[in-house]
N, C-alpha and C positions, 0 to 999 in steps of 0.2 A: 227090142220093142221098148217104147217109152213107158214110164210109170204112169199110173192112174192116181188120182188124188181123191181122198174122201175124208170127211169129217166124222170123228167118232165122239160120242158124249158118254161120260161115266157120271153117275149119280150114286152116292153113298149116304147112308143113314147111320146115325149113332146116337148115344145117349145124351150128348151135349154138343153145342156148336164148335167148341174147340177140338174135341175128339173127331168130329165129322170132317172138319177141315184138315186135320193132321192125316186122317185116313185118305182123303182125297189127294193130298200132296204126295203121300206114298205111292198110291195108284198111278198118279200122273208121272211120277219119276221112273217107275217100273215100265210104263208104257214108253217113255222117251228113250230108255236105254235098250229097249228091245229091237231086234233086227232078225230077219230070218228070210226064208225063200219067198214068203207072200208079203209080209210087211217089210219094207225095204228101209223105212226111216220114218220118224215121227217128230213133229215140232208142236210146242205148245200153242194153243189158239186163245181160249179164254179161261178165266178162273184160276183156282177154285173160287166159287161164288157161294156165300152162306144163304140158306133159305130155311123155311119151316114147311114141312109137308102139310098141305091144307086138309087132307083126309084124316091124318092121325095125330098132327101136332108135333111130330118128332123132328128133331133138327137133322138138316141134310146139307151136304155141299155138292156142287156139280161143277165139271170142267169139260172143256172140249180139246181136242188135239186134231192136227192135220196129219194124215198118214199118206205116205207114198206106198202104193201097193203094186205088185206085179199084176199085169193084165192077164186074163185067162182067155184063150181062144175057145170059142164054142163050136 
């Protein structure tokens, strides 16, 4: 059975813009190297992109990845 593809987004908050970016890069790297019975492979899509949370003013960074996942029969 063929893979299904989905987009996953991760957003991280930290005390500074550089720290948020570094944490987002770490998370993205961990996702990219992960594989298993459900997530069969991941490719980077966007980011990490810096931003500021409008509600709290805390620095954040966000990225997306494209995941190939095993389909599940219902």
